[in-house]
N, C-alpha and C positions, 0 to 999 in steps of 0.2 A: 469535395474537400480533398486534400492531398496535394501532390505536386502540381496538379492541373490548375489550382486556384491562384498560383503565383505567390503565395505567402511564404515567407522565410520562417522556418521552424527549427527548434532544437532537435526534433526528431519527427518522423512521420512524413517525410518529404517525397518519397518515391512513389511512383504509380503502384496501386494495389495496397497502399498503407492508409487507406481512408479511416480505418478504425483507430490506428495510432494517431493520425492527425487530429481526429475529433477528440480523443482523450487529451492530447497535448493542448489543444485550443480551449477546451472547456473545463478540464479537471486538474491537470498537472500544475502544481504550484498554487492552486486556489485554496485558501484556508478552510479547513473542515472542522466543525465543532460537534457534529452528530456522532454519538457513540456507535450507532449501528454502522454508519459508513466508515468510521475509523476502524472498526473491527473487520469489516469487509476488506478494506484496503490492506490491513496488516496480513490478513489471510492470503490475499492474492499476491502480495509481495513475497511471502514465504513460499507460496506455490511456484513462483517464478524462478526460484533458486536453480541454477543450471539450465534454464530455458530462456526463450525470448519473451519479452513483455507482450509481443503481438500474439503469441500462442495463448497466454493467460487471458488477454482481453477477449479473444475469440471464445473462450470457455466461461466468461464471466456470468452469463445468464444461467449456464449449467450449475455453476457454483452457487448462485442465488437459490436455485431450486433445491439443490442437494443439501444446502446448509440453512434451510428454513428462512430464507431472505435475510440471513445473518442476524436473526433474533438471538441475542447473546445468551439469555437464559435457556432458550430452546436448544441451542447447540451445546451448551454446557451439560444438558440433561440427556444428550444422545447416548444410546447404549453402544457397547462394543459391537453388537450384532448389526446395528444401524450403520456404524462406521465401516465394518467389514463389507457390508453390502455395497457401499460406495466404491469399493475397489473394482467392481464390475461396471461402474458407470462411465461410459465413454465421454460424457459431457464435462468431466473434470480430469485433472491430472491424478492418476490412480496410484500415486506413491503412498504406501501405507503410513510412513512416518509423517508425511505432510498432512494426510487426512486426519490422523490422530492428534496432530499438533493443533488443529483447528479447535477441537474440544478442550484440550488443555489450555489453550490461549483464551477461550471463552471463560473458563473457570477463573483464569487470572484476571480477566476484565471485570468479572463480578466482584472479586476481592478488591480490586482497585476502586470500583464504583462505591463500595462500602466505605473505603478509607478516605477517598478524595471527593466523593460526591458524583463524579463522572470520570470516564476514561479521558474525555476531552480535557477536563480540569487538570488531571494528572499530567498529560502530555504538554499542554500549553504552559504549565508552570516552568518547564525547562527553558523556555524562551521568553519568560516574563510577559506572556500573553500577546506577544507581537511577532509576526514572521521575521525571520532573518532573511534579508534581501542581499544576495551576493551580487557581485559585479564582474562576472567572468566574461572575457572577450570572446572565447570560443568554447564549444562543448568539450573539447579535449582538455581544457583547463579545470573542468569541474571534477572535484575529488570523488573517489568511490566511498570514502568515509571521512569523518571528522572527529575531533574530540567530543563534540556533542553527540554524535551517533554512537561513539564508544561508551559514553556515560549512560545514555538511554538503553542501549543494548545490554550493558552490564546490569542495570537495574531491572529490566524486564526478565532477564535470565534468572536473577536472584529471586524473582517472584514466580518462577516456574514456567515462563514462556519459552517456546521453542521456535526454531527457524526465525530467530531475531538477532542474527549476527550483525556486526556493525555495518557491513555493506548493505544487507537487507534493510536494516533500520534506517540508513541514510536514504535509500530509495523510497522508503515509506514516508520519511519526513518531507522529501521533495514532493511526493505524490499528494500529500494531504496539506501542503502549504505551510508547514512550520518553517520550511526553508524554501525560498524562491530562487531557483537557479536558472531561470530563463536568461539566456546569454544576451549580450548587448544588442546584437543585430536581429534578434527574434521579434516577430510582430507582436507577440504577447508580452514583451518586456514591460511596457508601460500600462498594461491592462489592469494588473492587480495591485 
């Protein structure tokens, strides 16, 4: 997979980007309804702030190990000592604020689950249960944020979530398929 297979992708086209290409081809823009995976992706998008997505993908398995396979209740119950210990874990991004935000976001997901039935139901209500399919000609035309990401970001922040600014939120929406931004020439455009 990657540039060698001849497929035109929104990203992950260069040699050595097999992980990015696989993510693009199998996950990015595919609708997600599973709360565990939604929590994982929200965590990874927050961890990516200021870094490349490739770095985060390379640490994804480490994140799963460090954060209990993204069991929401388990992460919400993690102690300060457990979180501090993760600052020495080279398998994740060791930024203290990002590590602690994972627990606070897990607590937020639990509250949302009680209020809406699931984190998925909460998110998908913003798009009336159907992905927004954009029609951008080129990747350069894709915005970094939208009024939708502004709205969801603001609501998440109000609920105590961290590392959910509008740009991170838009990347999250793209990643979990609430928004499909595969550009017109991308081989995945007609897949989903």
